C-alpha angles and dihedrals in degrees: 000000000000092000090051093047093049090048094053092045088057091050092051091047090054095048094047089052089050092051094045103103116231113254117261114261119216119220113194109208118202098329102203096148125067089233086079090065093044090064087066096041091108132032112273117214116229094016125117115251090226116083121193111217122196113189145122118271114259147085097309092058090046093050091049090051095046092047092053091046089053089065091068095220130135098263112142109202116212107199125211109175133191140114098267111057095187094055089054095049106094123207110286121259120204121327099353126157133194119217116207126192118137141067108014099205094092096022094117090046092053092048094051094043091047095055089042086058091048103262132139109229131221105182133181121226139307101043095172133031102168139037085252088057089050092055089051089049094054091050091048092055091047091050091045091052089051092050096041092245132147125234112188130172121218097251096167098164091073086071097056106108090224094057089046092054090051087056091053094044101049091071091041087056095050101270129284120306120238098235122182137262088261094043107028121197092226123041121181130181121187125185122193136177130223093209115051146119125270122186086356096304134097109264115244109213119204115238094250089059085082092053111086090201085068106028098026131238117289092256089054096044117037094029090065086076095044097049090044089055092052092052096044094044102041101034105030115189092001124123114236117200133194088261090060096061132061128180110225100182140349134182136172140192133185136256107225110227120193125218089249094050089048092054091049096050099041105024087232122133094239143315114326119233091260090066117066120200123212127254090278094051097256123126111228110218114188092219095134132072154112137252129191114190140155125229119189090337096313116119116217129181121195128189122194126191134180122192123183093243139336137118123334123312107273137199132194130183143172122201116188113207131180091258106032145327133276117209135183118207136174115239110210089188090064096043094275092301108170114252127199116223106193119185091331097314128099112241113171116175121208106286089227117193119355127261090267091057093054089072091067091049090054091049093050091052087049090053091049089056092046095051097040098246088124134019118246103252108261102238096047095101101045092042091053095051090048091052092056091045085063098046098045091047090048090055090047093052092044095052 
């Protein structure tokens, strides 16, 4: 009896081991932006501790590695270096994912080729800068669907308790008003800074960050988060197609960057040959601008501004609902903490974890989709493609 019982237990153990899925392995491709490191800021359950990194040698790779090392976790970085990251990336084995956060010039190409090779993809914004990028992104989603793969964008703002509260309050206030092109129902203003601190250290920007062909114009970059919030907050669970959106107007203007500011920000000795200063020696970076668009009959206006340096990044917004307004304002007395004014009353939710912590929350959701614990939200694909239809058309109009 004892021998039989032991034999059965052994068989059960073997079966259990076979049924236990392998951990997900992360493959970081060309990590030129600090968001790539933030994905690894906290331990990730069900993820292999060895992370394969495919990147050219240089300061961007070293900054990524040093940032990950500063977190003091058990990540082991397996390096594969060379100029063409896609050539280095082998076909995926079981349960492998690519993390993309860096130069956006080839982002859509990286996404498409990664899914063709069998990888799930977690990508930082923006995923598309041009109409050609949009076409590649559509093909990537089609390929991912055929292969049963997940493409997810790092939309961290959905995890901010303040944004969650707005999503809850809009229907409680009777829904959003339609507004008009001249008097939009939603107005947003976002101010950022090229030179700032991240994780307590001055952020070193790569030189290409000042090239809108690589980083994207302000109205094609920051607005990805803002448009996503409008879709997510005002039309929860609804699919938004390209036919549901229309760009009414768009404009842009540059931030002028001096040689000294460029050196402080990048550590480079001066402007590279690919970046041409104006007659006064300043580099014009089209990081500022405005978009007015309509989504399912609701008019929205967004303003984006980038200064070289200053106070903290700020954000203001006004949502006009049928039974009152929702305003986000910056309260200087509390260190520019965002405050909600809902129908004339302050209602500020607990701020929860900081912005850097939201990257881990998005990554955990992505892993749940990859492992099948949770289904990918149905509208995710269509809404993402509609969002980039807005930004790429806005840039075309502005230019």
